[in-house]
N, C-alpha and C positions, 0 to 999 in steps of 0.2 A: 512599443507599448510598455507602460510601467507595470511592475509586479502587482501593485494595488488595483490598477484598472483591469488587468487580466483576471485577477481574482474575482472582482465584481462581475465581470462578464461570465466567468466560469460558473459562479454561484447561480446566476440567472439561467444559464444553460442546464445546470444540474437540477434546478427547480422545475424546469420544463420536462426533463427526463422523469423526475419523480412524479409530476402530475400525469404524464402519459402512462407511467407504470400503474399509478393508482386508479386512473380512469379506465384503463384497458389491461386488466390482469393477465390476459392471454397474449399480450404483445410480445413479439420476439425482437429483441435488439440484436441486430446482426453486426454492427460496427460501432465500436465506441473508442477506437484507437485515436481518433482525431482529437480527443480531449487530452491526450498526453502531450501537452506543450512543454517547452523548456521551463516556462514559469511555473507550470503545475508540478513538474519534477522538482524544482527548487523548493516549492511549498511542501512537497512530500518529504524532501530531505529535512526540512526544518522541523517536521513532526517526529523525526526519529529520536530515540533515546540515545543521546551522545555518549553515554558511559557504557553502552552495550558492548559485548565482546565482539572482536573482529572475526571475520569469516576465514575461509581457507587461504585467502590472499594476504592475511595479516594486516590489512589496511583498516584503520580506525576511522570513525566519523571525523575526528579532528584532522587526520591526514587528508581525507577526501575533501574537506572544506578548504584546505589551503589553496586548491586550484579548482574551486567549485564550478565556476562558470564554464571553464574549458571542459571539465569532466562531464557536466550536465549536457553541454552542446554535443559532445561525442556520444553520450548515452542516447540522447534524443535522435541523433542521426542513425544510430544502429537500430533503434526501435522503429523508426519510420521506414528504413530500408529492409526491415525484417531480418536483420543480421544479428540481433541480440540473442544470445544463448545464455540461459540461466546457468551460473557456475555450479560446481559441486558444492555440497553443503558440508561444513566441518561438524563432526559429531563429537559431542562431549557427554560425559555421564555425570548425572547429578544424583545426590543422595535422596532417596525416597522415604527412608525410615525403615526400621527393623532390619538394617543391613542390606536393604535392596537399593538398586540404582535404576534410573530410567534414562533412556537416550534423549538428548536434546540436539536438534539440528540448528546450526548457526550459519546464517547466510552472510554473504559479503555486503558491504554498505550499499553498493550499487544495486544488488538484487533486493535489498530491503527497500530502497527508494521505489523500485518498480512495483514491488508487492504493495507498498503503502498507497501508491497512486491508483493501481488497479482496484484495490480494496475500496478506496474512497469513491471511485466511479460506480462500482457494483453495489455499494451500500445505498446509493441513491435509488436504485431499482428495487432491491430486495427489502429495504426498510418499509416499503409500501405493503408488504405481505406480513409484516410483523405486527402482532396484536398486543394491546396493552397487557393482557393477562400473561402473554409469553414473557414479557419483561419481569413481571412480578414473580412468576414461577422460577425464572432463572436466578433472580436475586434471592429468593427464599432458599432454594436448594443448592445454589452454586453448582449447577449442573456441569459435570465434566464429561469428557469423552471416554 
């Protein structure tokens, strides 16, 4: 299956998930892992900021992309076989102002791919609970944690 065709099919499936979540707010989604196809993982990789810092393994997005298809196939296999284990996070400290610093966790490229893919799947469900005024409030106040 081509990447474009898989993307169109995935968008249709995600639209159905969104519709189900919108129509049945109490719906419990018990399994979404079947949406994690190799093509979807490649698509998730393409969304990453390529200039982002590397994780604890030192591998950059550019390094990962050199052997992308093989690495994605391996990642997909580990996810399907429930063998994927999120790696440790590299901690960096960034200036906050007034001489203070705050910690920043930096994931590996592979973990960023998985996080992006899972986020995209879950957004289709939880966007249905998001109200227009929530967006406006978050934009006005730039609400932070």
